[in-house]
C-alpha angles and dihedrals in degrees: 000000000000120000129216124219115194133188131053101265097044090049092049091050091049091051091050095051112085090201091064115093108209122191097189147328120242120205125185114247110255092022109146135182133030092042100106095090093046094049092046094049091045090052092048091049093042091237115160116245119208130183119221139170111277090240089062090056091047090053092050092049089046092237096310116137107269103170089228094292131100135169121207113212132193116245113305111259113220118210125231127245091241091053091054092048091050092050091050093051091048092051093062089219130120111272119262118177132165117217118193118202112204100330104175105177112087093207090052089049091051092047091049092052090049090051091049090053094048091055094045100251114176091224150327125248121205135174126253095215129057090003137090121255131208105306132165090264091052091048092051093046090051091059090224097317093120087070093049105039119057114239120202121200112203135185096222122029095191093053090048089054089053088054090053090051089056086062092053095258116145117224117225118195124196125219137170103253112331101082133078109288107267096235093053096055124092104237100169099107131082104299146183114196118210119208119189132219123288094257112023103026122214115354114246096247092051092044090053089056092059119104093205133023120202134183129206113234111242130188103182133082096256109092102213147027128238108266095248092048091050091050091050093053094048095044091047091054091050092051091044092054092046092054096045116112091217116046121229115265 
C-alpha cells in the first residue's frame, strides 16, 4: 500500500533520502513560497511533480495539515533482522538497537524512530501483531527518520531478542521503578533497548527475555514517561557512557 508524507520538511527529508522510493510530489495549485528546495530535489531525483486542488491534498492527508505539499511513496520496505545485524558488524561500532514492544500510537512510533536515528541506532524492531506499523502519521512524526533508520517488523519479539543474544548483544528492558537505576548500570557494551507499550509497558514474556532491567529515576507525582521520552533518556545515557573517558564502575 502506498504511503503519503505531508508537510514541507518531511517531504524535503524524504527527497533527500536515497532509500525513499517516491512516486510523485503533489503541490496545491496557487501554493507559493518555500518550494525551491522541493522542486530542486525533485528535479535532481527525477521525481514527477503534479499540481492539484488543495482539497485533493486535504483528502489524501485525511484532513491533517499538509502545507500544500504531499509526497506519494511506494509501499514501505521493511528491513530484515539479518540486514541490521550485518550493517552493525560492518560499522565496527558497538551495537545499539531499539526494540518496541506493542507500540500502538503511530506518532509515538515515528517519534521513537526519530530518537533512534538521532542517537545512531543501527535499527528499530517492531511487532507485526497488536502494534502499529509504518503509516503516514508515523512517517511525518519521524521527520524523515523512517527513510534513514531501518525498521524490522517481526512476528515474535522474544524470539528476535534471542537471536540478538546469539550475536552477543545484551538486552536491556525498561520499567517504571523495579529495575536498577539507569545511571548506576554499565551500558557500554553491545545493547538492544526494549521499550514497552504506552499503557502496559513491556509484556512479561518479553521482559523475562531481558538480560538487564533498568528504571529511570523520577521525582514527580506522575508515574511514567511517554514511550519516546523514555527511549530518549535511556539512549542518551548509553551514548554518554560510551563517550566517557572513564567508564562507569
